[in-house]
C-alpha positions as CSV (number, residue, x, y, z in Angstrom):
1,X,52.2,145.1,-87.2
2,X,50.4,141.7,-89.1
3,X,52.5,141.4,-92.8
4,X,50.9,140.3,-95.8
5,X,51.8,137.3,-97.4
6,X,50.0,136.2,-100.9
7,X,47.2,133.2,-100.6
8,X,49.0,130.3,-101.9
9,X,46.7,127.6,-99.6
10,X,47.1,127.5,-95.4
11,X,49.8,126.5,-93.5
12,X,49.0,123.0,-91.3
13,X,50.2,122.3,-87.9
14,X,50.0,119.0,-86.1
15,X,51.2,118.3,-83.0
16,X,50.2,117.1,-80.0
17,X,51.8,119.3,-77.5
18,X,49.2,122.1,-77.3
19,X,51.4,124.8,-76.6
20,X,53.6,124.5,-79.3
21,X,50.1,124.3,-81.4
22,X,49.0,127.9,-80.3
23,X,51.5,129.5,-80.3
24,X,53.3,128.7,-83.4
25,X,49.4,129.4,-85.1
26,X,49.6,132.9,-83.5
27,X,52.8,134.0,-84.7
28,X,51.9,132.7,-88.1
29,X,48.3,134.1,-88.5
30,X,50.1,137.7,-86.6
31,X,52.5,137.0,-89.8
32,X,49.8,136.9,-92.2
33,X,49.1,133.3,-93.0
34,X,46.1,131.2,-92.5
35,X,46.5,128.2,-90.0
36,X,44.8,124.5,-90.0
37,X,46.0,123.0,-86.5
38,X,45.7,119.6,-85.6
39,X,46.4,117.4,-82.5
40,X,47.2,114.3,-83.6
41,X,47.4,112.5,-87.6
42,X,44.0,112.0,-88.5
43,X,42.8,115.4,-87.4
44,X,46.0,116.6,-89.8
45,X,44.4,114.1,-92.5
46,X,41.0,115.5,-92.6
47,X,42.3,119.0,-92.5
48,X,45.1,118.9,-95.1
49,X,42.7,120.2,-98.2
50,X,43.9,123.7,-99.4
51,X,46.8,123.4,-96.9
52,X,50.1,124.9,-99.2
53,X,52.6,123.7,-96.2
54,X,52.5,120.8,-93.6
55,X,54.2,121.6,-90.3
56,X,54.2,117.8,-88.7
57,X,56.1,116.6,-85.5
58,X,58.4,113.4,-86.2
59,X,57.6,112.7,-82.3
60,X,54.3,112.0,-82.2
61,X,53.7,109.4,-79.9
62,X,50.9,107.8,-82.0
63,X,52.3,108.1,-85.8
64,X,55.7,109.6,-86.7
65,X,56.5,112.3,-88.9
66,X,57.8,110.5,-91.8
67,X,55.1,108.1,-91.9
68,X,52.4,110.8,-91.5
69,X,54.2,112.6,-94.2
70,X,54.1,109.7,-96.5
71,X,50.2,109.2,-96.0
72,X,49.8,113.0,-96.3
73,X,50.4,113.1,-99.9
74,X,48.5,110.6,-100.8
75,X,45.4,113.0,-100.0
76,X,47.2,116.3,-101.1
77,X,50.3,115.5,-103.3
78,X,51.2,119.0,-103.3
79,X,51.5,119.9,-100.1
80,X,55.2,121.0,-99.2
81,X,56.3,119.2,-95.8
82,X,58.1,120.7,-93.0
83,X,59.3,118.1,-90.2
84,X,59.6,119.3,-86.1
85,X,62.0,117.2,-83.9
86,X,63.3,117.4,-80.9
87,X,66.2,114.9,-81.9
88,X,67.5,116.1,-85.2
89,X,69.5,113.3,-86.1
90,X,71.7,113.0,-89.5
91,X,69.3,109.9,-89.7
92,X,66.1,112.0,-89.2
93,X,68.1,114.4,-91.7
94,X,68.7,112.0,-94.8
95,X,65.5,110.3,-94.5
96,X,63.6,113.5,-94.7
97,X,66.0,114.3,-97.9
98,X,64.6,111.2,-99.5
99,X,61.2,111.8,-98.8
100,X,61.8,115.7,-100.3
101,X,61.1,117.7,-96.8
102,X,62.0,120.9,-97.7
103,X,63.4,121.0,-94.0
104,X,63.7,119.4,-90.4
105,X,63.1,122.3,-87.7
106,X,64.9,121.5,-84.2
107,X,62.9,122.2,-81.6
108,X,62.8,124.9,-80.1
109,X,63.1,127.1,-83.0
110,X,62.0,130.5,-83.5
111,X,59.3,132.2,-85.2
112,X,61.5,133.6,-87.8
113,X,63.3,130.4,-88.3
114,X,59.6,128.6,-89.1
115,X,58.9,131.4,-91.3
116,X,62.0,131.0,-93.0
117,X,61.1,127.7,-93.6
118,X,57.6,128.1,-94.5
119,X,58.3,130.6,-97.5
120,X,61.7,128.3,-98.9
121,X,58.8,126.2,-98.8
122,X,56.2,128.2,-100.5
123,X,58.8,129.0,-103.1
124,X,59.4,125.7,-103.4
125,X,56.0,124.6,-104.6
126,X,55.6,127.8,-106.2
127,X,57.8,126.9,-108.6
128,X,57.4,123.5,-109.0
129,X,54.0,124.1,-110.1
130,X,54.9,126.8,-112.7
131,X,58.0,125.2,-114.1
132,X,58.2,123.2,-117.4
133,X,58.6,119.3,-117.7
134,X,62.5,118.6,-118.0
135,X,62.1,117.8,-121.2
136,X,60.8,121.2,-122.2
137,X,63.4,123.3,-120.2
138,X,66.4,121.6,-121.5
139,X,65.9,119.4,-124.6
140,X,66.9,116.0,-122.1
141,X,64.1,113.2,-121.8
142,X,62.6,113.6,-118.6
143,X,64.3,111.1,-117.2
144,X,67.4,110.8,-119.1
145,X,71.0,111.1,-118.0
146,X,72.2,114.3,-117.5
147,X,74.3,116.1,-120.2
148,X,78.1,116.1,-119.6
149,X,79.6,117.6,-122.9
150,X,80.7,113.7,-124.0
151,X,79.7,111.3,-125.8
152,X,77.2,108.6,-124.5
153,X,76.9,110.9,-121.1
154,X,80.5,109.9,-120.4
């Protein structure tokens, strides 16, 4: 049974593996998502406008997912990024966090895991888009030190 999801933009899937692209896209469409697919980084950049979430293959032979995430964000700054990789190392996780990548999925992953990651990414995008600037939320300057309750932030 197809569930309806709020239309917040498409999910872009970029992987050089035809079967993975097809199966992930079919499962996401069945779950109610609009999906765009790309076999390579060039196609991903062509299809990124309108995407709310991008699922990128970190192991692509021409450009790794971290580098593509950096380029994609210049074209589509509001697009949340998920990575997928055959070998998810602690170094990859660390690099992904530094780039504000929502999650790194280890291949193979289930449709349930993918949908959970997309929901998390969409939730994060929605909360960032609707959140007031930090100064309006807590009275601190946008880039000021955290309040500690002690004079001079000590």
